[in-house]
C-alpha positions in Angstrom: -31.5 0.2 -6.6 -32.8 -3.4 -6.2 -30.1 -4.4 -3.8 -31.8 -3.5 -0.5 -31.7 -7.1 0.7 -27.9 -7.0 0.9 -27.5 -4.2 3.5 -30.4 -5.8 5.4 -28.3 -8.9 5.5 -25.2 -7.0 6.5 -26.8 -5.4 9.5 -28.2 -8.8 10.7 -25.1 -11.0 10.4 -22.0 -8.7 10.9 -20.5 -7.4 14.1 -18.8 -4.1 14.7 -15.5 -5.9 15.1 -15.8 -7.6 11.7 -13.6 -6.0 9.0 -15.5 -4.8 5.9 -14.3 -3.8 2.4 -16.4 -2.6 -0.4 -16.3 -0.9 -3.8 -17.2 2.7 -4.6 -20.9 2.3 -4.4 -20.6 1.5 -0.7 -23.1 3.9 1.0 -25.6 1.2 2.0 -22.8 -1.1 3.0 -21.4 1.6 5.3 -24.8 2.5 6.8 -25.6 -1.2 7.5 -22.1 -1.6 9.1 -23.0 1.1 11.7 -21.5 4.2 10.1 -23.4 7.3 11.3 -25.9 8.6 8.6 -25.1 12.2 9.3 -21.3 11.7 9.0 -21.8 9.7 5.8 -24.1 12.4 4.3 -21.6 15.1 5.3 -18.8 13.1 3.6 -20.8 12.8 0.4 -21.5 16.6 0.6 -17.7 17.4 1.1 -18.0 18.6 4.7 -15.4 18.6 7.5 -17.7 16.6 9.8 -17.8 13.8 7.3 -16.4 10.4 8.3 -13.3 11.2 6.3 -13.4 15.0 6.8 -14.5 15.5 3.1 -11.2 13.9 1.8 -12.8 10.7 0.6 -16.1 11.8 -0.6 -18.9 9.7 -2.1 -16.5 7.1 -3.6 -14.3 6.5 -0.5 -16.1 5.9 2.8 -14.1 4.8 5.8 -15.0 4.4 9.5 -12.2 2.9 11.5 -14.1 2.1 14.7 -16.8 0.3 12.8 -14.0 -1.5 10.8 -15.5 -0.2 7.6 -12.3 -0.1 5.6 -13.1 1.7 2.5 -14.9 1.9 -0.7 -12.3 1.3 -3.4 -12.5 2.8 -6.9 -10.2 0.5 -8.9 -12.3 -2.5 -9.8 -11.6 -5.5 -7.6 -8.6 -3.9 -5.9 -10.3 -4.5 -2.5 -10.0 -8.3 -2.9 -6.4 -8.7 -1.7 -6.9 -6.0 0.9 -9.6 -8.1 2.5 -7.2 -11.1 2.5 -4.7 -9.0 4.5 -7.5 -8.0 7.0 -8.5 -11.6 7.4 -4.9 -12.6 7.9 -4.6 -9.9 10.6 -7.3 -11.8 12.6 -5.2 -15.0 12.4 -2.1 -13.0 13.4 -3.9 -11.6 16.4 -4.7 -15.1 17.4 -1.2 -16.5 16.9 0.5 -13.6 18.7 -2.1 -13.4 21.5 -3.2 -9.8 20.7 -6.6 -8.2 20.9 -8.1 -5.0 19.6 -9.4 -2.2 21.7 -11.3 1.0 20.7 -10.1 4.3 22.0 -12.4 7.3 22.5 -10.6 9.3 19.8 -11.7 6.8 17.2 -8.4 4.9 17.0 -7.9 1.2 17.6 -4.9 -0.3 19.4 -3.6 -3.7 20.0 -3.1 -5.1 23.5 -1.6 -8.3 24.9 -4.5 -10.6 25.3 -2.9 -12.4 28.2 -3.3 -9.2 30.2 -6.9 -8.6 29.2 -10.2 -10.4 29.3 -10.9 -11.5 25.7 -14.6 -11.3 24.8 -16.1 -13.5 22.2 -16.1 -10.9 19.5 -12.3 -11.0 19.5 -12.3 -14.8 18.9 -14.8 -15.2 16.1 -14.2 -12.1 14.0 -14.3 -12.4 10.2 -13.6 -10.1 7.3 -16.1 -9.5 4.4 -15.5 -8.1 1.0 -18.1 -7.0 -1.6 -17.4 -7.1 -5.3 -19.6 -6.8 -8.4 -20.0 -9.6 -10.9 -17.9 -7.7 -13.4 -15.1 -7.3 -10.8 -15.5 -11.0 -9.8 -14.1 -11.9 -13.3 -10.9 -10.0 -12.5 -7.8 -12.2 -12.0 -7.5 -11.0 -8.4 -10.3 -13.4 -7.4 -8.7 -16.7 -8.1 -5.5 -15.6 -6.4 -7.6 -14.5 -3.4 -9.3 -17.9 -3.3 -5.9 -19.6 -3.3 -4.9 -17.5 -0.3 -8.2 -18.3 1.4 -7.5 -22.0 1.0 -3.8 -22.0 1.9 -4.3 -19.8 5.0 -7.8 -20.9 6.0 -8.8 -17.2 6.0 -11.9 -16.2 7.9 -13.3 -14.3 4.9 -16.7 -13.9 3.3 -16.6 -13.0 -0.3 -20.0 -11.4 -1.4 -20.5 -11.2 -5.2 -23.3 -8.8 -6.0 -24.5 -10.0 -9.4 -26.7 -7.6 -11.3 -25.8 -9.1 -14.7 -23.6 -6.1 -15.7 -20.0 -5.2 -16.0 -20.3 -1.4 -16.2 -22.8 -1.1 -19.1 -22.0 -4.4 -20.7 -24.1 -7.5 -20.1 -21.8 -9.9 -18.2 -22.8 -12.8 -20.4 -21.5 -10.9 -23.5 -17.9 -11.0 -22.1 -17.8 -13.9 -19.6 -18.0 -17.6 -20.5 -19.6 -18.4 -17.1 -21.5 -16.2 -14.6 -21.7 -18.9 -11.9 -19.0 -17.2 -9.9 -20.0 -18.9 -6.6 -18.5 -22.1 -8.0 -15.0 -20.6 -8.5 -14.0 -21.7 -5.1 -14.6 -25.4 -5.8 -11.1 -25.8 -7.2 -9.6 -24.4 -3.9 -11.9 -26.0 -1.4 -13.8 -22.8 -0.8 -17.6 -23.4 -0.7 -20.1 -21.1 -2.3 -23.8 -20.6 -2.7 -26.2 -18.6 -5.0 -29.2 -16.7 -3.6 -31.9 -14.6 -5.2 -31.6 -11.0 -4.0 -35.4 -10.4 -4.5 -36.2 -12.3 -1.3 -34.7 -10.5 1.7 -35.4 -13.3 4.2 -33.5 -15.9 1.9 -30.6 -13.5 1.7 -30.5 -13.1 5.5 -30.7 -16.8 6.1 -28.0 -17.6 3.6 -25.8 -14.9 5.0 -26.3 -16.3 8.5 -25.4 -19.8 7.3 -22.1 -18.7 5.6 -21.0 -16.4 8.4 -21.6 -19.2 11.0 -19.5 -21.5 8.8 -16.7 -19.0 8.7 -16.9 -18.1 12.4 -16.6 -21.7 13.3 -13.1 -21.7 11.9 -13.7 -23.7 8.7 -12.3 -21.0 6.4 -13.7 -18.7 3.7 -16.9 -18.9 1.7 -18.4 -17.3 -1.4 -21.9 -15.9 -1.5 -23.3 -14.8 -4.9 -26.4 -12.6 -4.7 -28.4 -12.2 -7.9 -30.0 -8.8 -8.2 -31.3 -6.5 -10.9 -30.1 -3.0 -11.7 -32.9 -0.4 -12.0 -30.6 2.4 -12.9 -27.5 2.7 -15.0 -23.8 2.6 -13.9 -23.6 6.4 -13.8 -25.4 9.5 -14.9 -23.6 9.2 -18.2 -25.0 5.7 -18.7 -26.2 5.1 -22.3 -28.5 2.3 -21.4 -31.6 4.3 -22.3 -30.4 3.9 -25.9 -30.3 0.1 -25.7 -34.0 -0.7 -25.6 -34.1 -1.4 -21.9 -37.0 0.9 -21.0 -39.6 -1.9 -21.0 -37.3 -4.3 -19.2 -36.7 -1.7 -16.4 -40.4 -1.0 -16.1 -41.0 -4.8 -15.6 -38.3 -5.0 -13.0 -39.5 -2.1 -10.9 -42.9 -3.8 -10.8 -41.9 -7.4 -10.3 -38.3 -7.5 -9.0 -38.2 -4.9 -6.2 -37.1 -6.6 -2.9 -38.7 -3.8 -0.8 -42.1 -4.2 -2.5 -41.8 -8.0 -2.3 -40.9 -7.9 1.4 -43.8 -5.5 2.3 -46.3 -7.5 0.3 -45.3 -10.8 1.9 -45.2 -9.7 5.5 -48.3 -7.4 5.5 -50.2 -10.3 3.9 -49.2 -12.7 6.6 -49.9 -10.2 9.4 -46.2 -9.8 10.5 -46.9 -6.0 10.5 -49.8 -3.8 9.5 -49.9 -1.1 6.8 -49.9 1.5 9.6 -46.8 0.1 11.2 -45.2 0.1 7.7 -46.0 3.8 7.3 -44.6 4.6 10.7 -41.3 2.7 9.9 -41.0 4.7 6.6 -41.7 7.9 8.4 -38.8 7.1 10.9 -36.5 6.4 7.9 -37.5 9.7 6.3 -36.8 11.5 9.6 -33.3 9.9 9.8 -32.6 11.0 6.2 -33.7 14.6 7.0 -31.5 14.7 10.1 -28.6 13.5 8.1 -29.2 16.1 5.4 -29.6 18.9 8.0 -26.4 17.8 9.7 -24.5 17.9 6.3 -26.0 21.2 5.3 -25.1 22.9 8.6 -21.5 21.5 8.6 -18.5 23.6 7.5 -16.2 22.8 4.6 -12.8 21.3 5.5 -9.9 23.8 5.7 -7.9 24.3 2.5 -4.7 23.1 4.2 -6.0 19.8 5.3 -4.8 17.9 2.2 -1.2 18.9 2.8 -1.5 17.9 6.5 -2.6 14.5 5.4 0.3 13.9 2.9 2.4 11.9 5.4 1.3 10.4 8.8 4.9 10.6 10.0 6.7 13.9 9.2 9.9 13.4 7.0 12.1 15.1 9.7 11.1 12.6 12.4 13.9 11.1 14.6 12.9 7.4 14.3 15.2 6.5 17.1 12.7 8.1 19.5 9.8 5.9 18.5 9.1 3.4 21.3 8.3 -0.3 20.7 5.1 -1.8 21.9 5.0 -2.8 25.6 4.1 -6.4 24.8 7.1 -7.1 22.5 9.1 -9.2 25.0 6.1 -11.1 26.2 4.9 -11.9 22.6 8.4 -13.0 21.6 8.7 -15.3 24.5 5.5 -17.2 23.7 5.8 -17.3 19.9 9.6 -17.9 19.4 11.0 -21.0 20.9 14.3 -20.9 22.8 16.0 -22.8 20.0 14.7 -20.4 17.4 15.8 -17.4 19.5 19.2 -18.9 20.0 19.6 -19.4 16.2 18.4 -16.0 15.2 20.5 -14.3 17.9 23.6 -16.2 16.7 22.7 -15.0 13.2 22.3 -11.4 14.3 25.6 -11.5 16.3 27.5 -12.8 13.3 26.1 -10.0 11.1 26.9 -7.4 13.8 30.5 -8.7 13.9 30.7 -8.3 10.2 29.4 -4.8 10.5 32.0 -3.9 13.2 34.8 -5.3 10.9 33.5 -3.3 7.9 32.6 -6.5 6.0 28.8 -6.4 6.0 27.2 -6.2 2.5 24.1 -4.2 1.6 21.9 -7.3 1.5 23.2 -8.5 4.9 22.7 -5.0 6.4 19.0 -5.1 5.3 18.6 -8.6 6.7 20.1 -7.5 10.0 17.8 -4.5 10.2 14.7 -6.6 9.4 15.5 -9.1 12.2 16.1 -6.4 14.7 12.8 -4.7 13.9 10.8 -7.9 13.8 12.1 -8.7 17.3 11.6 -5.1 18.5 8.0 -5.1 17.3 6.1 -8.4 16.9 3.5 -6.6 14.7 6.2 -6.3 12.0 5.5 -8.9 9.3 7.3 -9.9 6.1 6.0 -11.0 2.7 8.2 -12.1 -0.2 8.6 -14.6 -3.1 11.0 -17.4 -2.5 11.2 -16.3 1.1 12.2 -19.7 2.6 15.3 -19.8 0.4 16.2 -16.2 1.3 15.0 -14.7 -2.0 17.7 -13.7 -4.5 19.9 -11.6 -2.1 19.2 -13.1 1.3 17.2 -10.1 2.5 14.5 -12.3 4.2 17.0 -15.0 5.3 16.1 -17.0 8.5 12.8 -15.0 9.0 10.3 -17.8 8.4 12.5 -20.2 10.4 12.3 -17.8 13.3 8.9 -16.1 13.2 6.8 -18.7 11.4 5.0 -18.8 8.1 2.2 -16.4 9.1 4.5 -13.5 10.1 7.1 -14.3 7.5 5.1 -15.6 4.5 6.3 -17.1 1.3 4.1 -15.7 -1.4 2.7 -16.7 -4.7 4.3 -15.0 -7.7 1.8 -12.1 -7.9 3.2 -8.9 -6.5 -0.1 -7.1 -6.7 -1.7 -9.7 -4.5 0.8 -9.7 -1.7 1.3 -5.9 -1.8 -2.5 -5.7 -1.6 -2.6 -8.2 1.2 0.0 -6.2 3.1 -2.2 -3.1 2.8 -5.0 -5.0 4.5 -2.5 -6.0 7.3 -1.4 -2.4 7.7 -4.9 -1.2 8.0 -5.4 -3.5 10.9 -2.6 -2.8 13.3 0.4 -4.6 11.6 3.6 -3.2 10.1 4.3 -5.3 7.0 7.5 -5.4 4.9 7.2 -6.5 1.3 10.5 -7.7 -0.3 10.2 -7.6 -4.1 13.4 -9.4 -5.0 13.7 -7.0 -8.0 11.7 -3.8 -7.6 10.8 -3.9 -11.3 8.4 -6.7 -10.4 6.4 -4.0 -8.5 5.0 -3.1 -11.9 2.5 -5.9 -11.3 1.3 -4.0 -8.2 1.0 -0.5 -9.5 -2.7 -0.2 -8.6 -1.9 -1.3 -5.1 1.1 1.0 -4.8 -1.0 3.9 -5.9 -3.6 3.1 -3.2 -0.9 2.9 -0.6 -0.2 6.6 -1.1 -3.9 7.6 -1.3 -5.3 5.8 1.7 -4.1 8.1 4.6 -5.6 11.2 2.9 -8.8 9.7 1.5 -9.6 8.1 4.8 -9.3 11.5 6.5 -6.3 10.4 8.4 -7.9 7.3 9.9 -5.7 4.7 8.3 -1.9 5.4 8.5 -0.8 2.4 6.5 2.7 1.6 7.9 3.9 -0.5 4.9 7.5 -0.8 3.6 8.2 -2.1 0.1 11.9 -2.7 -0.5 14.2 -4.6 -2.9 17.0 -4.4 -5.3 16.6 -2.3 -8.4 18.0 0.4 -10.7 20.2 0.0 -13.8 24.0 -0.4 -13.5 26.5 0.1 -16.3 27.1 -3.3 -18.0 24.2 -4.8 -16.1 23.3 -7.3 -18.8 19.8 -7.9 -17.5 17.8 -6.8 -20.5 15.0 -4.2 -20.7 12.4 -5.7 -18.4 14.8 -6.1 -15.5 16.3 -2.7 -16.0 13.2 -0.4 -15.8 13.3 2.6 -13.5 10.3 1.8 -11.2 11.5 4.5 -8.9 10.7 7.0 -11.6 7.3 5.4 -12.4 6.2 5.8 -8.8 7.5 9.3 -8.2 4.0 10.6 -9.1 2.2 8.6 -6.4 1.1 11.0 -3.8 1.7 10.2 -0.1 4.5 7.7 -0.9 8.0 8.2 0.5 10.7 6.9 -1.8 14.3 6.3 -0.7 17.5 4.7 -2.0 20.5 3.3 -0.3 23.8 2.6 -2.0 25.9 1.5 1.0 25.4 -1.0 3.9 25.3 1.9 6.4 22.5 3.7 4.5 20.6 0.4 3.7 20.6 -0.6 7.4 19.7 2.8 8.9 17.0 3.7 6.3 15.4 0.2 6.4 14.9 0.6 10.2 13.5 4.1 9.8 11.1 3.2 7.1 9.8 0.1 9.0 9.0 2.4 11.9 7.3 5.0 9.7 3.5 5.1 10.0 3.1 5.7 6.3 3.8 3.8 3.0 7.5 3.8 2.1 9.5 2.4 -0.9 13.2 1.7 -0.5 15.5 0.6 -3.4 19.0 -0.8 -3.3 21.4 -1.1 -6.2 20.8 -4.5 -7.8 24.4 -5.1 -9.0 26.0 -4.0 -5.7 24.0 -6.0 -3.2 26.8 -8.3 -2.3 29.8 -6.3 -3.7 29.8 -3.2 -1.5 30.9 -3.8 2.0 31.3 -1.5 5.0 30.1 -0.7 8.5 26.8 0.3 9.9 25.8 2.4 12.9 24.4 -0.5 14.9 21.0 0.0 16.6 20.5 3.4 15.0 17.9 4.6 12.5 19.0 7.0 9.8 17.3 10.3 9.0 15.5 10.5 5.7 17.6 13.1 4.0 20.4 13.4 1.4 24.0 12.7 2.3 27.1 14.7 1.3 29.5 11.9 0.6 32.4 14.0 -0.7 33.0 17.7 -0.4 34.8 19.7 -3.0 38.0 21.3 -1.9 37.9 25.0 -1.0 40.5 25.6 -3.7 38.3 24.1 -6.4 35.4 26.2 -5.2 37.4 29.4 -5.3 38.7 28.7 -8.8 35.2 27.9 -10.1 36.1 24.3 -10.7 33.7 22.7 -8.3 30.4 21.1 -9.3 27.5 19.7 -7.3 26.7 16.1 -8.4 23.4 14.6 -7.4 23.0 10.8 -7.9 21.7 7.6 -6.3 21.9 3.8 -6.5 24.7 2.7 -8.9 25.5 6.3 -9.7 27.1 6.7 -6.2 29.8 4.2 -7.1 30.3 5.7 -10.6 30.6 9.1 -9.1 33.1 8.0 -6.4 35.1 6.3 -9.2 35.3 9.6 -11.1 36.8 11.8 -8.3 40.4 10.8 -8.7 40.4 11.6 -12.4 38.6 14.9 -11.9 41.1 15.9 -9.2 43.9 15.2 -11.7 42.2 17.7 -14.0 42.0 20.3 -11.3 38.3 19.8 -10.7 36.3 18.5 -7.8 32.7 17.7 -6.8 30.2 17.9 -4.0 28.9 14.4 -4.2 25.4 14.2 -2.8 23.6 10.8 -2.5 19.9 11.3 -2.9 18.8 8.9 -0.2 15.3 10.3 -0.4 13.8 10.9 -3.9 10.5 11.9 -2.3 10.2 14.1 -0.4 13.3 15.7 -1.9 15.9 17.1 0.6 16.1 20.4 -1.2 18.0 22.2 1.6 21.1 19.9 1.3 21.1 20.7 -2.5 20.7 24.4 -1.8 23.6 24.4 0.7 25.9 22.8 -1.9 24.9 25.0 -4.8 25.6 28.1 -2.7 29.3 26.9 -2.8 29.6 25.5 -6.4 26.9 27.3 -8.4 26.9 24.4 -10.9 24.8 21.2 -11.0 25.2 17.8 -12.7 22.7 15.0 -12.2 23.8 11.4 -12.8 20.3 9.9 -13.1 19.3 6.3 -13.1 16.1 6.9 -14.9 14.9 8.0 -18.4 15.4 11.6 -19.7 11.6 11.9 -20.2 9.7 11.7 -16.9 12.7 10.7 -14.9 13.9 11.6 -11.4 16.5 14.0 -12.8 13.8 15.9 -14.7 11.8 16.5 -11.5 14.9 17.6 -9.6 16.2 19.8 -12.4 12.9 21.6 -12.7 12.7 22.3 -8.9 16.3 23.6 -8.8 15.5 25.9 -11.8 12.3 27.1 -10.2 13.6 27.6 -6.7 17.3 28.2 -7.0 17.8 29.7 -10.5 19.8 32.6 -9.1 22.4 30.2 -7.7 23.2 28.7 -11.0 26.1 29.9 -13.2 25.3 27.5 -16.0 22.5 25.3 -17.2 21.9 22.0 -15.3 23.4 19.0 -17.0 21.2 15.9 -16.8 23.0 12.6 -17.5 19.9 10.4 -17.8 19.2 7.1 -19.4 18.1 7.5 -23.0 14.4 6.9 -23.6 15.1 3.8 -25.5 14.7 0.4 -23.6 17.9 -0.8 -22.0 19.5 -3.4 -24.3 21.4 -6.5 -23.2 24.6 -6.1 -25.2 27.1 -3.8 -23.6 28.0 -2.2 -27.0 24.5 -0.8 -27.2 23.9 -0.4 -23.5 26.8 2.0 -22.9 25.0 4.5 -25.1 21.8 4.2 -23.1 23.1 4.0 -19.5 25.3 6.8 -18.2 28.4 6.1 -16.1 31.6 7.6 -14.6 33.1 8.6 -18.0 29.9 10.5 -18.8 30.0 12.3 -15.5 33.7 13.3 -15.9 32.7 14.8 -19.3 29.7 16.6 -17.9 31.7 18.1 -15.0 34.4 19.3 -17.4 31.9 21.0 -19.6 30.5 22.9 -16.6 33.9 23.9 -15.3 35.2 25.0 -18.8 32.0 26.9 -19.5 31.4 24.8 -22.6 27.8 23.9 -21.9 
């Protein structure tokens, strides 16, 4: 493939403890990082003994103990992940934590003050590989900025074969000197010819020594030549490249160049070279035999790897790390602890008096969890100022700018960075200010859900994304701030999605999701963050299930005038506001708040429908592809015999949400629409 000098460099300069990220042609990178050839071959061949149990396959190789943290298929997505991994090394140093391997393949963090800390724990680095096409992605400049601001111990290796897929890079890029991009950020770079393996190894040693010395990140661009196409479907044979490839195989093959140079100078003999090749062929044969003789993974494994933490978990029973108190004592000053404790006490007093808001309840939960577990981190825009609703208030002032980091306005970058942290023993929280801004991070959000399965269960990804969102009646925020991101991400596998429309729910679910070992997304009603006040169950996590907020009277049930209403976010207030008017009309509702959109608490819905036999969904997403559409289809598929009438879906129209209330009231449904829908069901006029 003409890139053999690169894995040779990897094996000579990187340590097992270094954190490695690659793209989806990562096989040689994995091998040179120490991944077992048999397990790698078994993974490629879809076998249970593969390094990811056949769940990742050829495009997604992971090996946790060798810190090989994935081949990633979305071009350049691995760049922010590597920043998070490099940041985790800095966090370990700041908190005084070290990594230790377990016999089962897992890695744990320990208090470094209680352990001897070998050198490999003090000079670790992260490395990320990206092609020259991917290096023109906008993620690279943002990564370089993070490298500069945080002095990240990160090596960025750009493998330059002159192609972006099948396109000549020069045809689409004004410059191909990507190693110079760091100049603007104070990140040095160098260019080396991949034909000469010894030059690549020397350059690699120089840049890694620079990074290990604490001077920060560096860029290494390695020029290579591609003998083969991008894929088996590559049309390059039609582009007149046959003669060019013939020349390259003859004159630009690093293996041939290496053999010719070092047999000529007597470094090794032709016989020794033959012996070495024979050993390599024997290793390949053993790997193939291992893969051929391995069983296929069981069919049910995929479902087992959907969530690392079962949805019915009692999060109150999860114990904090043993080093929490010690780490807090050495990283939080007495003045900082006094200030944050005073802040917490004031919020708890508000909660006891029934005066705490949703935003304050979330802030309280975050502080309690960051003190309970020092591996909990927070990333947000405008964090120092408390963001728009005060959710991250007083966090950076208490825990420092590394644990509570103010982020550049690029949600994809800091969601991605949090993925890298989560893969390396941390429990990041991402506050989005407005969840619609998560649209910028859709690629990263999708990978959040995929990682646990495609790594064969090696990387659990304890990451919580939260923020205000949804669309309230008379919101007056315009279309772009009123998009139903919760509906957009419903199709992301492996992602838990929750909502909370009260301080009690916001507090309890925030705590639960932070303790969850998988990726979670929690949304609060944007227009009610500081309006709704109430109490919280202090110190307690809340189960991830729906809540029956109001139960229809037995009389309304007997008379057939009771309806099950499913809603969430602003729909909860709208539904509560409708109850008095419905009661005056002789009707009532079972009001269920959908605190988990995924996984859906279908049993709570079933219990209610067994009483009412009628269903109305007040949905804060569009009619096409919305949350209500998913729920309605499941109810009709699984509980059709419980329904006395068609399901009524009160969803947002498919048109964008307008600013003016005169138009918006037609698009966004509210209490008046709910009253009308319930009346239709009770009067059999559907």
